[in-house]
N, C-alpha and C positions, 0 to 999 in steps of 0.2 A: 659711710665715709661717703664725703664731700669733693666732686675733682672740681676744680676752676680749667675752663678753655678759655684762652684768650691769644693775640697776635703775640708774638715773639721774635726772636732776633734767627732763632733754630727755624724757625719758618721763613722768614728771609731767606736763611743762608739755602737751605732744601728747595726753596720751590725759584727762588728767585737767583743769587749770586751764582750758586753750583751751575745749575744749567747754562746761567752767561756764559762763566768761564769754561765752562765743557764745549760750548756753541762754538765760541771764537776761537777756542785750542784747537778743533779739526777741521774747521775752514782756514785756519795759518797756515798748518799742518798740509791738509790738500793743496792749497794755493801752489803753494814752493812746490809741491811732487809733481801736479800739474804741469806749472812752467818746464820744469824740469824734465822730463816723462815727455811733453809733447812737443820738446822744443821749440816754444814761444820766442820768433823773432824779437828783439827790443825795439821795433817800431811799435808791435805791435803790445806789447808788454802790458804797458796803461789801458789798453781798452780791455784785451782779457780780466785782470784783477779788477774796473772799475765794473765791469758787465758780472764777473763775479760776486762782487759785495753790493751791485744793488740784486740780485740772483736771492743774495743768501738773507738781506734785507726784508723783501718784501714775502718771502718762504720762509724762513724760519725766525727770524727776529723780532719783525713786528709780532707776529701774531702771540709769538711769548711774552711781549711786553703788555701787549693789550691783555691778555689773558693776567699779569702778574698784577698788574695796576687794575684791574676790577674786582679780583680777588682782594688784593689790599686795601681800596676802600669799602669795598663788605666787610670786611674782618676788621676794622683798623681801631672802632669803637664798640667792639662789641664784646660781650661776656655770656659764655655760655655756661651756665652750670647745673652736673646732673648729683644728686642724691643718690647714690649706691642703695642704702639702707630701705630710702622711703617710696623708692623709683621715681621720684619726683624729677623735674626739670626748668630749669629757668633760664630765659634769653633776656637780656640785657642792649640794645644800644641807644645811649643817648635817654631819652626820658622814656622811651619804649619798653616797655616788660612786657614778656608774657609766659604764664606761670601755669602750667599743664603736668599731667601724672600718665604714665607708662599707659595705663586703660583705655585713656583719650587719644593714642595713636593708633590712625587708621590704617598706615601706611606708611613705610620707610623704602626712598629708592636711593639706589648713588647712582651718579649721572655721571657717566667718565670717557673718556677718548674713543674712540676707535679702535686705535692700538691695546688699551687696557681693556677694554669690554670683551677682544678676540683672545686676548691673551699673546699679543707679538709684540716685537723690537720697535720701540719709539726712533723712528727716525729724523721726523722735524722737528724734535727737540723739544715740546711742549706739549706733550698728549699725558703727561702722568698727573696732569689738574683734575681735579672734579669736586664733585659737592654734593652734599645732604638735601634730599628732600623732605622733610618731615611733613607727613599730611594729620591734620585733626581732626575727629568726627566732626567738627562744627563748620571744618572745609577751610579751616588757617591751613596758610603753605608756610614754613619755616626753610628757610633755605640757607645751609649752613656751609660755608666755605675749605676746603681741607687746608685752609692755611689755619682755619678757626679750630675747626674737629680735625685733626689729624690720627683717626683712626682707620682700624679697617673694618671694624664692628660695628653696630651702634647698638652697645647696651644690651642685647641679651635676645633681638627683636629680629625678626625673619626680615630678610632686604632681599631690594628687586632691581636689576639695574637695567641702567637704560643709559644708550650714547649718545654721544653728539661730537660733533665736529669740533665746536668750541666748546667745552664745557663752562660758559657763563651762567651765572647765574642773576638775573637779571637785578632783583631785591630781594632782600633778607627776611619780609615779613609784612607777608596778605592776609588779613583778618578776612575771613571768610569768605573768601573765594568760592567760584565752583568749580568743584574737583573733578574728572573722567570717572 
């Protein structure tokens, strides 16, 4: 069976639009509750709301947008094809193409955020992003964004987990890199 993975509207909804909607809803509700509970004076209302919006933008919204944009750029022109019968893989991005089989895979690493790594609740709003690092025997590193390859396991291979505060893959395809 051949499975094609590429960026779709479902990934946009799952990784960008739903988190944005959830984040904005929670912030608006909490802002109104705070103003009501702490009985903020009318003179201070604009300052409190402005300070809250700045805090939310810097701590929650900006990291979410940076992660989403990076993952979208990495995945928008990419295609990952898995042939489960022959256990072969093909990665295409523009004119670049990488073909490999299951025996050539040295290591599979899933890079996740600290809340996902520790199994905690994500309160920052961007901790669900992750990417796959496929390290081949020749030292080639292939990074596959969760927006391209949205699975929880890598086709029967053993997976190691790493954590990064911001799981940002730098580039998708690094041929012949030295691997630790």
